[in-house]
N, C-alpha and C positions, 0 to 999 in steps of 0.2 A: 908318181903313183901313190895313192893314199895307202896308209898302213893296212886298212881292211882289204884292199885289193891285192896286197902281197901275201897276206895270211892265207893258208889253204882253207878250203871249204870243208865243213864236216856235215855231211848229209845224215840226218838222224831219222831212223824209223822209230815208231813208238811201241807197237805191239811186238813183244819179244825183247828188244833191247832195253826198253824202259818199263814195260809192263810184262813181267815174266808170266809164262803160261806153260801148260803141259802138266807133267806130274808135279803135284803140290806136296805138301801145303806151302803156302807163301807167307813171308812176314807181312804184317799189316802195319801201315804207317798212317795212323789216324790224322785227320785234318781238323782245323779249327771250325770248319763249316761243313755242312752236308755236301757230299760230292754228287755231281750230276750223272756220274757213270760209276757203277759198282767196282770196276777194276782199278780205278784210280788210286785206291788205298794200297795197291801193290807197288806203286811208284815210291822209291826211296828218295826222299828230298836231298839226301847227300849227293845224288847225281848232279844237282845243280852247280854247286861249287866246283866239283871235279870237272864238269864240262866247261865251266867258265874259265878254269885255270889252263885249259889247253890253248895253245897259240893258234887257234883256228877260228873261223867264222862259222858258227853253227847255223844250219838251215833245216827246217822241217822237210823231210822227204817221206811222207806218210799219208795214208788214206784218211787220216784225221784232218788233213788239210789245215785250215785256219782254226779249227777246234783245238788243235795242239797249242796254239797261242792262248786260247781261252781257258782250257782245262788243264793241260800238262805243264806249260811254262810257269804259271803261278805256283804250282806245287813245288817246282824246282827253284823258284826265285829267279827265273830267267826273264830277260826283257822280251818284247815281241821280236820274233825271228822272221826272216824271210821264209816263204812257203813255196815249195815247188808245186806248180800247177800241172796236173796230169792231163795229157791229151785224151780225147775219146779213143776207145779201142778201135783198131784198124786191122786190115788184112795182114799188114806187116807184123803186128803183135801176135797174130795167130801163127805166122811162120816162125817168129822168134821163139814162141813157146814150144813149137815142135823141135826147134834146134836147142832147147834147154836154156835160152836166154831169159832172164827175168824181165818182166814188163816195165820195170823202172829204169833199166840200164841205159837205153838210148836217151831217154829224157834227161837223166842225170849228167851224162857226158855232154849233151847239148847245153845244159844249164851251166856247167862248169866252163864251157867255152875255152878250153885249153889250160885253165887254172888248176893247180894242184888240188886234189880232193881226197878225203877219206869218206867212206860210206859204211855205216854200221846197220846191219839188217840181219834177220834170222833166216833169210831165204837166198842168200848169195851162193853162187856155185862157181866151179872152175870155168864153166862156159862164160859167165859174166866177166871173170878175171881176164880170160883170154881175149874176149871181145874188146874190153877197155884197153888192154895192153896194145892191141893192134890199131886202135882208132883214136886214142886220147894222147896228145903230145905231152901233157903235163904228168907230174908224178901222181900216183894214185895208190890208195890202200883200200881194198874191198875186204872188210872184216865181217865174217859170218859170226854172229853172236849166238850163243846157246840160249834159246828161248826159255829154257827151264830156270836159268839163273840170271838172265839179263846181262847188262853191260859190265857188271862188276869185274869179270875176269879179263876185260879187254882194254882197260885204261893204260896199262903199261905199254902195250903195242901202239896205242894211239899216241901216247906221249913220245915214244921213241921215234915214230914215223913223223909226227908233226914238228919235232925239233929239227929234223933233217930236211923238211920240205922247203 
């Protein structure tokens, strides 16, 4: 098995974990060139080295889709990452929503295919954690990020979890 296949996955959301929002003000991290999206200046470039230092394979798990590779990754100094493709909404999604399950949860578990994974998002709930625990055979960490501060407060938990994965 290749080294990448043994490393746990790290599913990354953008809005909230990397782009803080809610009650501001936020630090601004200017770029060398104009940004295509006004919120990109909220992304702290220091996240790039911190994410790269984790013994995980990062994967974009965001509605930014491949725009994360075009706009967010370069600000962080990250290479192109795999991107989770979201299926079209279905009746199952509506049922999941009524049950409190996040619309990303099923897709991320399927994408992981039994491989250990951590997921950082500002919308994770106990319903997601319970659903993953009951249906995913690998280790998992579903880390709800405080969207007001972003990922800064979560690295320690990610490091501890990923070294044990």
